[in-house]
C-alpha positions as CSV (number, residue, x, y, z in Angstrom):
1,X,49.5,51.8,-28.3
2,X,46.9,54.6,-27.4
3,X,44.3,52.0,-28.4
4,X,45.7,49.4,-26.1
5,X,45.9,52.0,-23.2
6,X,42.2,53.0,-23.6
7,X,41.3,49.6,-23.8
8,X,43.4,48.6,-20.5
9,X,41.9,51.5,-18.8
10,X,38.3,50.9,-19.5
11,X,38.4,47.0,-19.5
12,X,41.0,46.3,-16.6
13,X,41.7,49.3,-14.4
14,X,38.4,51.2,-14.0
15,X,36.4,47.8,-13.2
16,X,38.9,46.7,-10.6
17,X,39.2,50.0,-9.2
18,X,35.5,50.6,-9.0
19,X,35.2,46.9,-7.2
20,X,37.6,47.6,-4.7
21,X,36.6,51.3,-3.8
22,X,32.7,50.6,-4.1
23,X,32.1,47.1,-3.9
24,X,32.6,44.2,-1.3
25,X,34.4,41.1,-1.7
26,X,31.8,39.3,-4.3
27,X,32.1,42.5,-6.4
28,X,36.2,42.5,-6.5
29,X,35.8,38.5,-7.3
30,X,33.1,39.1,-10.0
31,X,35.3,42.2,-11.4
32,X,38.4,39.9,-11.6
33,X,36.8,37.2,-13.6
34,X,35.4,39.8,-15.8
35,X,39.0,41.2,-16.3
36,X,40.3,37.8,-16.8
37,X,37.7,36.7,-19.6
38,X,38.4,40.3,-21.1
39,X,42.0,39.6,-21.5
40,X,41.8,36.2,-22.8
41,X,39.4,37.3,-25.4
42,X,41.6,40.2,-26.5
43,X,44.6,37.7,-26.8
44,X,42.7,35.2,-28.9
45,X,41.5,38.1,-30.9
46,X,45.0,39.1,-31.6
47,X,46.3,35.7,-32.2
48,X,43.5,35.2,-34.7
49,X,44.5,38.4,-36.3
50,X,48.2,37.1,-36.6
51,X,46.9,33.8,-38.0
52,X,44.9,35.7,-40.6
53,X,47.9,38.1,-41.2
54,X,50.1,35.1,-41.7
55,X,48.0,33.1,-44.0
56,X,47.0,36.2,-46.2
57,X,50.6,37.1,-46.5
58,X,53.8,36.1,-48.0
59,X,56.4,34.5,-45.4
60,X,58.9,37.2,-44.4
61,X,62.5,36.6,-45.6
62,X,64.7,35.4,-42.8
63,X,61.6,34.9,-40.5
64,X,62.0,32.1,-37.9
65,X,59.3,29.5,-37.8
66,X,58.4,28.0,-34.6
67,X,59.4,24.5,-33.8
68,X,56.5,21.8,-34.1
69,X,55.7,20.3,-30.9
70,X,55.2,16.4,-31.2
71,X,53.6,14.4,-28.2
72,X,55.4,11.3,-26.9
């Protein structure tokens, strides 16, 4: 959790704070887009790590598998 807090402060809070206090509207928009991109990358990284862990490990006893979604 400490690593996540440090990442959040460095990647989300500080850039937004700086854009609001020192920048103009364009700086705020650019900072927001950069933060959104960084969050998406972090979520994708976490997802891929979970997929890799699931593929390399055994199924957890009693684990609930998600239902498959079928298109109509």
